[in-house]
C-alpha positions as CSV (number, residue, x, y, z in Angstrom):
1,L,-19.8,76.4,-14.3
2,A,-20.9,80.1,-13.8
3,L,-17.4,81.3,-13.0
4,K,-15.8,79.4,-15.5
5,S,-18.1,80.9,-18.1
6,A,-17.4,84.4,-16.5
7,V,-13.4,83.7,-17.0
8,D,-14.1,82.6,-20.5
9,N,-16.0,85.7,-21.2
10,N,-13.3,88.1,-19.7
11,V,-15.7,89.3,-17.0
12,I,-13.3,87.9,-14.2
13,L,-9.7,87.3,-14.4
14,K,-9.6,84.1,-12.5
15,N,-12.0,81.5,-10.9
16,T,-10.8,81.8,-7.4
17,I,-12.7,78.7,-6.3
18,E,-11.4,76.3,-9.0
19,N,-9.0,74.6,-6.7
20,V,-11.0,74.4,-3.6
21,R,-11.5,70.9,-2.3
22,L,-14.5,70.3,-0.1
23,P,-13.9,68.2,3.2
24,K,-14.9,64.6,3.0
25,F,-18.2,63.9,4.7
26,E,-17.7,61.2,7.3
27,H,-20.8,59.2,7.9
28,K,-21.3,58.7,11.5
29,E,-22.4,55.3,12.6
30,E,-25.5,55.3,14.6
31,R,-25.6,53.8,18.1
32,V,-27.9,50.7,18.2
33,L,-29.1,49.2,21.4
34,S,-28.5,45.6,22.0
35,I,-31.4,43.5,23.2
36,D,-30.3,43.5,26.6
37,E,-30.0,47.2,26.8
38,Q,-33.5,47.5,25.1
39,D,-34.9,45.2,27.8
40,K,-33.1,47.3,30.6
41,L,-34.4,50.5,29.2
42,L,-37.9,49.1,28.9
43,A,-38.0,47.9,32.4
44,Q,-36.8,51.2,33.7
45,A,-39.4,53.3,31.6
46,R,-42.1,50.9,32.4
47,A,-41.3,51.3,36.2
48,D,-40.7,55.1,36.1
49,S,-43.3,57.3,37.9
50,N,-43.3,60.0,35.1
51,S,-46.0,59.1,32.7
52,A,-43.9,60.7,30.0
53,A,-41.6,57.6,30.4
54,F,-44.2,55.7,28.3
55,G,-42.9,57.7,25.2
56,I,-39.6,55.7,25.5
57,V,-41.6,52.5,25.1
58,L,-43.4,53.8,22.1
59,M,-40.4,55.0,20.5
60,L,-38.5,51.7,20.8
61,F,-41.4,49.7,19.4
62,T,-42.3,52.1,16.6
63,G,-39.3,54.0,15.6
64,L,-40.8,57.4,16.2
65,R,-38.8,60.5,16.2
66,R,-39.0,62.8,19.3
67,G,-41.0,65.5,17.6
68,E,-43.5,62.8,16.0
69,L,-44.0,61.3,19.4
70,L,-44.6,64.6,21.2
71,A,-47.1,65.8,18.6
72,L,-49.2,62.6,18.8
73,Q,-52.8,63.1,20.1
74,W,-55.3,60.6,20.8
75,S,-57.1,61.3,17.4
76,D,-53.9,59.9,15.8
77,I,-54.8,56.3,17.1
78,D,-56.7,53.9,15.1
79,F,-58.0,51.7,17.9
80,K,-60.0,49.6,15.4
81,N,-56.8,48.8,13.4
82,K,-54.4,49.0,16.3
83,S,-52.1,51.6,14.7
84,I,-51.0,55.2,14.8
85,Y,-51.1,57.7,12.0
86,I,-48.1,59.9,12.0
87,S,-48.6,63.1,10.0
88,K,-47.1,66.0,12.4
89,S,-44.1,66.9,14.5
90,M,-43.4,69.2,17.3
91,N,-40.4,71.3,17.5
92,R,-39.3,74.3,19.4
93,L,-38.2,77.1,17.1
94,P,-37.0,80.6,17.0
95,D,-39.9,83.2,17.0
96,Y,-38.7,85.7,14.3
97,E,-41.9,87.7,14.9
98,S,-41.2,88.2,18.5
99,S,-39.4,91.3,19.5
100,D,-37.3,89.6,22.0
101,R,-36.3,86.8,19.9
102,K,-37.9,84.0,22.0
103,S,-38.7,80.6,20.7
104,K,-42.2,78.9,20.4
105,I,-43.6,75.5,20.2
106,V,-44.6,74.7,16.5
107,I,-46.5,71.7,15.4
108,G,-45.9,71.2,11.6
109,T,-45.6,68.4,9.2
110,T,-43.2,65.6,9.5
111,K,-39.6,65.7,8.8
112,T,-40.0,64.4,5.3
113,G,-42.9,63.6,2.9
114,T,-42.2,59.9,3.3
115,S,-42.4,60.4,7.2
116,R,-46.2,60.8,7.0
117,R,-47.2,57.0,7.6
118,T,-49.4,54.7,9.4
119,V,-47.4,52.6,12.0
120,P,-49.1,49.3,13.2
121,L,-48.7,48.3,16.9
122,L,-48.0,45.0,18.4
123,N,-50.9,43.6,20.5
124,G,-48.9,44.1,23.7
125,I,-47.7,47.6,22.9
126,F,-51.4,48.5,21.9
127,D,-52.5,47.0,25.4
128,E,-49.8,49.3,27.1
129,L,-51.2,52.3,25.0
130,L,-54.7,51.6,26.3
131,L,-53.6,51.3,29.9
132,H,-51.6,54.9,29.5
133,K,-54.8,56.2,28.1
134,E,-56.7,55.1,31.0
135,K,-54.3,56.2,33.6
136,Q,-54.1,59.7,31.8
137,K,-57.9,59.8,31.8
138,N,-58.1,59.1,35.5
139,A,-55.4,61.5,36.7
140,M,-57.0,64.2,34.4
141,A,-60.4,63.6,36.1
142,E,-58.9,64.1,39.4
143,K,-57.7,67.5,38.3
144,G,-61.2,68.2,36.9
145,L,-60.0,67.8,33.4
146,L,-61.6,65.7,30.4
147,Q,-59.5,63.7,28.1
148,K,-60.4,64.5,24.7
149,N,-59.4,63.5,21.1
150,D,-57.2,66.5,20.7
151,T,-55.3,65.5,24.1
152,Y,-51.7,64.8,23.7
153,I,-50.5,61.3,24.5
154,I,-47.4,62.3,26.2
155,T,-48.1,65.4,28.4
156,N,-46.5,67.3,31.3
157,R,-47.9,66.9,34.7
158,N,-50.5,69.7,33.9
159,F,-51.6,67.6,30.9
160,N,-50.2,70.2,28.4
161,I,-47.7,69.8,25.5
162,F,-44.4,68.2,26.8
163,E,-41.7,70.4,25.9
164,P,-38.9,68.6,23.6
165,K,-36.1,69.6,26.0
166,G,-38.1,68.4,29.0
167,F,-38.8,65.0,27.4
168,E,-35.1,64.8,26.7
169,K,-34.2,65.3,30.3
170,V,-36.7,62.5,31.2
171,V,-35.0,60.2,28.7
172,K,-31.6,60.9,29.5
173,R,-32.4,60.4,33.3
174,I,-33.9,57.0,32.4
175,I,-31.1,55.9,30.2
176,K,-28.7,56.7,33.1
177,E,-30.7,54.8,35.7
178,S,-30.8,51.8,33.2
179,G,-27.0,51.8,33.3
180,I,-26.8,52.1,29.4
181,A,-23.5,53.8,28.2
182,S,-23.3,56.5,25.3
183,A,-27.0,55.9,24.3
184,N,-29.2,58.8,23.4
185,I,-32.7,59.5,22.1
186,H,-31.8,58.9,18.4
187,S,-30.5,55.2,19.6
188,F,-34.0,54.2,20.0
189,R,-35.0,55.0,16.3
190,H,-32.1,53.0,15.0
191,S,-32.9,50.2,17.3
192,F,-36.4,49.8,16.1
């Protein structure tokens, strides 16, 4: 509209983008796991020795995004109402303030305003969450650490923030060990 007005007012001779056609956007169909694939994945995740594998279970039963899962702390759990409050997300982003242009972990708001929500948990998943909490508490105690409300639910072996890329590697390994073809972490959200 601005360029057409510029031509009409003799500011420019020709609107050079008048005949430009934008490429059509093709909506990519998201991969949804079958019930059999979900069962295989859940069995593999539940049997895995890496405690972060529990994140796969949570994602499949809640539809959480990776960043939302990794930002969860015990204070986000409503134990009385058996629910999770989603209000933040974790991402690794470029650190523009750093002179060497490295990246940093950023805990920020969720992807969209409507992503802020309370997710109810089925009784069985809530029980698994309690078991995960107890295992984490005992493992931390063995290292002389105390589990607190601000402890992350999914942590690395040192009980610190689990890097998004590191979690992605755990997920890929478990998918492969489950024998599921062409699935990825986004398949979990779409299978919820």
